[in-house]
C-alpha positions, 0 to 999 in steps of 0.5 A: 485542470492540473493549472486550475488546481495549481492556481487554487493551491497558490491562491490559498498560500498567498491569502494565508501569508497576507493574514499572518501566517509565518509558514503554509502549504496547500494541497488540493486534489481532484479525482473522478472514479468510474466502476461497474459491479456485476454479481451472478451475470447481473449488474450490481452497481455503476459508479460515476463520480468526481470529487475534489478537495482542498487542505491547508496547513498554517504555522504560526508562532510554531502553532500549527493547524490544519483544515480542509473542505470540499468547496473550492469557491473563492468564498469558501477557500477564504473561510477555510484560511481564516478558520485554519489561523484562528486555530493555530491561535489555540494549538500548542507550540511545538518547536520542531514544527515547520515546512522542509528545508528549502534545498530539500524541496523538488525541482521545477522539472519533475521525471517522467514516471508514466503515471497517467494513461490516457487510454482510461479517458475513453474508457466507456461504462459499456466496456467496463461492465463488459470486463466484470462480466468476463471475469466472473464468468471466467471463474464459473467456467474453471470449474463446476465447483464454483457455485457462486461469486461474491461479485467482479468489478472493473474500476478506474480512477483519474486524478490530480495532485497539486502542492504549494508552500510559502517557500515558492514550491508550487507543482502538480501531477496527474495520475490514473489506476485501473483495477479488476477483481473477483471472488469465488465461492465453492461449496465444501461437503461439510457445507462450508463456503471456501472462497478466494479472490485475485485482482490486478491493479495498475496505473495504466490499462495495458499492464493489467492481466487479463479479465479471464486470467483473474476470474480463473486464478480466484476460481483456482484458489478457491476450489484448491481450498476444498477438503481443507484439515486442521492441524496439530500445534507445531513448529514447521518450515514455512513457505510464503506464497508471493501474495501473502508476503506483501502482508509482511512487508506491510508490517515492516513498512509501518515499523520503519516509520520515523513516527513510530521511532520518535514514540518508541513504538517499533520493535525496530527501535535501537537497531539501526546498523545492526543485523536483523534479518537474514542476508537474503533480505534486501528491502527498498522503498523506491518512489521513482519506479516508472508506472507504479502506484506508489510512485510520485515526483515529490512527496506530501511536503514537496521534497524530492522523491528518492530511493531509500534502501532500508534492509541490506543483507539483512542489515537495517539501514534506517527509518523513513522520515518527513521533515517532522520526525526528521527534526525530532530525531535530528535527522534528515527527511528521506521524502517519505511524506504522506499527505491526507486532507485532514491531518498533517504530513507523516512518513510512510512507504511509496514502492516497497520491494523485496529483492527477488533472489535466484531460487525458482519459487517452485523450489522453495517447497523441494527439500521440505519433509514436513512443512506448510504452503502459507497462503492466507493471513486474516486478523490483526494479532501484530505488536509493533513495539515488540515485534510479537506476531500471531495471525489466522492463517490458511495454506497447504501442507508440505510433505516429502517436498510436494503439496498435499492438502489444504489446511485451514483454521490455524494460526502462525505466530512468531516474533518479527525479528526472529522471523526475518532472521529465518529467512532461508530462501528467496524466490525468483518470482516478484508479484506486484499487487498494489504499491508492493512487490514481493516474491515468495520466501521461506522461513526456516521454522514458525509455530503452527497452532492448530487443534 
């Protein structure tokens, strides 16, 4: 399949060049998804589907057009190329348009990042149903207070990505992923539903958490929320549980985009080389980690992957760029181009990793007389331009160094610059969920809005 997709990509490039494109690249992807979903011990849905698509970006006279199709027949691909060239003639010229510089392209020999698990190919639907059923049953068995479920699911995906351009670059790589998830539901005394979920997702089956563990984890988190109370508005030290740190990292990952920089839409604009966060804050974007979901041998333009230090000792080192945003800002690409079928490449993160500290995670709570353990964030109250942050939240009250009771219907708010600077402890635990690795952290103070 890899050879077939690569042949399609190179064929698209050759045809576009013959028809007059100055520069061109083609992105072709194919995937097969299988999933089994159950609810209340009954099979609810089975999916077994394949998909494939091709996208072409043509540049002529500095005018760019992107077109895509799910029809990979020669006739459809020929029409795709002609359509892209026609659209390019009416696009606005852009002096920064163009493929990457040749010396930035990945080499023919690619690092073995262990992105494909052959075991997934032989995994049967029955095995997946059994896994989902065991996961959900483990949630019910954990505690009789778990009275309902929003379902459990196991899914796997096998795919291939191929990329070729008019500078002679042509490469592909296969990848897999597998996931197990469940959501457990409890009834509180006041009739409100308390729910929580847990999931595990990895490139390889053997790296997944056990189905029973996932079920018990979701149930434990849901049961712990029973009897949740409200808080009065106050300012408290806040310990961020590792899963919720991922939400913070996602915001930082957006803010370091070179696209937001040239649009002046990030609170980090003008802060390169400056101390922004706590000396404990060290953040890396690393697409070269073996077996991780964000890993890739080359980016969406064929540029070689490389590790980028974003924050070191709290100092902001710089932004992530693709070729276009780098040219606009007088920089060099950092190999951070993401790719979709319907749009030009744009910069984004791969594997975003917050370096763990030396403090055992349980000790982050010790010494806090009055504080909050943050376990859930909800809503979208973030201004990436100013850094203002306000999100709905849930968690647990900390009193005299111990977790006491669950809290709900609160908001946590602050400014992202102040929040990063207020980190006074980083745990030694690292939780990988998706393409982010995050330990728990503690902020010396955060505004809690409640009653």
